[in-house]
Steps between C-alpha positions, in 0.01 A plus 500: 500500500494841362766770528271716703443227759870429510568867576241508776668192657831674491350818655330307792807288570727812493271675747495207732891477480524873582262460797699206631823675473374816670341306787830289539683817557230653725453197712872393511460167318267379786304263285798280403728579787277567814666589823316230687437679830150344562458252218741213448339319218687480173468764226263289285260444788512872588415588140213251503365673805520845334318351189224350725459835673469686169254243369299532813480880439387445143240249614368730775514818291747661737754720322708776643512827313783491253522117500461312179422142603542346154847660448599404856393141448698478172794649684479255785463207254826620321671517835372142590638370169838654588497369857394157389781484262751602759363261748525203248822603350339534163657724225196532279 
């Protein structure tokens, strides 16, 4: 892998990290610590639903102005990985 490709990977991953951190503050950590007023399913299941919804929008071509479905999907998958580790008590 060339240095140019490696730098592009770093840039994309850093951008996703910044998006996740900003959304975490804006939404009050709702993805990993939901308030569970209407939905009582666990965090992993709730993230799976969000991912399904986002994939449905990609499939149907429905995107809200300002949304970035690819970045959102990557973000949800990162959160799913974190939630899965927490649920299973994993440290890796």
